Structure formats: structure tokens, C-alpha cells
N, C-alpha and C positions, 0 to 999 in steps of 0.2 A: 504494500500500500504506500502511496506517495507520502502520506503524513508521517509514517514511521521513518521513512528514508530521510525526510527533511529534518525530523527531530534528532535522528542519529548524526546528522551533519551539522549540528550546532545551533539550529534555530529553536528558540524557545516556543512554548505554547502560545504565549502572548503575541510573539512576532508572527506565528503562523495564523492566529486568529485575525490579526490586523491585515495580513496579506489576503486572507480569504474575503474579508470585508471589502477590500479595495478591488480585487480581481473578480470575485464571485458576485458581489452585489453592486459593483460600480460606484462605491462610496469614495468621496474624496479622502485623501490622507488625513485631513483635519477631522472629518467626521469619524473616520475609522479610529483615530486616536481617542476621540471623545467617548466612543462606544467601549473601547477597551478599558479606559479609565473608569467609566461608570460600571462596567461589569466587574472589575476588580473590587471596587467599593461595595458593590451589592453582594457579590458571591464570596468574597474572601474576608476573613476576619483574622488578622495576624495575631491577635491576642487570645485566640480561642484554644490554643494548645492541641489542635487537631493533628492526628498521626495518620499514617497510611492506613487505608481501610475504613476511615471514619468520614462522616459528613456532618455538616451543620444542617439542622432541620428546624423549621418554624412549626412549633407544636402549640396546642392549646394549654393554657395555664391550668393547673389542677385546682386553682381557687375559683374557677368559673363553675357556675351551677348549670344544671341541665336546662334545655329549652332555648338557649341562645343560638343564633345562627353562627356559623364558623366565622363569618366576616365581622360580626359584632363582638366576638369573644376576644379576651386578652391573649396575645400570643407571646411565647417565650422561645428563645433560640436554644436548642439543645444539641449536644454532640452524640451521635449514634454510631455504633460500630457495626458496619455491614459485613466486614470481612475480618475474621480473627483466626489465629493459627489452629485453634481447637475445632473449628468448623469442619475441616476435612476429616478429622477423627470421627466425628459424629456421622458424616456422610459414609465413610467406609464401614463403620460398624452397624448403622441402622438404616441407611438408604436415603434417597432423595427427600421423601416426605418428612422424615425426622430432621434432616438437615434444614429444610425450610422452617419447620416448627422451632427448631433450636434458635435460628436467627430471629424469628418473630418474638420468641420469649426474651431474648437478650435485649432487643431494641425497645420493647415495651417496658422492661425493667429499668433500662438506662433512662428512659424518658421519665418514669415515675421517680427515680432517684434524683432527677433534676427538677422535680415539681412540675411536671408536664404530662399531658395525655396525648396519645396518638389517636386520631379519629379513623373510624372504619377499619380497625385492625382487630383481628381475632386474638383473644387472650387465651392462652393454653394452660391447662392444669398439668402438672407433672408429678411423677412418683419416682422416688429413688429406689432402685433395686440393686442387688449385688452385681448385676451385669451393666448397670448404668442407668440413664434416664429413660423412663417409659412415659410416653405422652398418652394420657388417659381421657382427654376430652378437651373441648373448646367451647367458648361462648363468645358470640359477637356482641360488641358493645356499640 
């Protein structure tokens, strides 16, 4: 793929994004620079402490009560881990379904630890056995 080739030859993702805006969308260099800067401000938070495999996500504050629309609710920024080293162990031992459930369990717990709630996410119950985690049910909130 051309993007991988370009990245391996010293072009940063920002430079590649700028080049795509100019060549692909016919934006002037000034407009492309403004979009890149705005994107960095909007999507990056240098003080967040994000590591590889993590994302910043805008979730609903757990202080919000039921019945409010998502747009009217207070939002908080949370760090969620989408890819962790132990994920592949779960996949190899229990299969794809358990792998997905494991990730959903982790991200919902991470959000709760940061006083936030994820909307439209299944919350899974788990049971610890001698062979590992067994997922015994779920409930959609």
C-alpha cells in the first residue's frame, strides 16, 4: 500500500494527511494546514497519558440520570484500552466470542473506573473458574 511505503520513507502521518488534503480534495496548502491543526487539537490530547492500544473516548458522565438524550447529557473524556497483551491469550484459549466479550468487559470497567458510562454497550457477567473466565450472561443497558 502506498501509505505504508510513504510512512516507511520518513513522512509523518500529519504530513501524509496534509498531502492527501491538498492532492485528494484540492485544498489549498493554507486550508490543509488549518485542517491538520484543528484535527490535532480535536483528536489529540498530549496530557492524556495514552499508550499504544488505547483511545480517548467521549462517554456519558455517571452522574447523569436516566431519561436525558445523549446530546443533553454531560460528557467526560475517558481512556479505553482496545488492545492489550492478554487479549490474545483469551482468544487462543476461549475463541473469538470470548475475546470480544473480554474486550467489552474491560472497556466498560475502565469507563466506570473513570466515572463514565458507555451507551449501547452490553455489560457481561463473568464467573471465575479454575480454567479461567467463563462468561455466563449479558444484559443490554
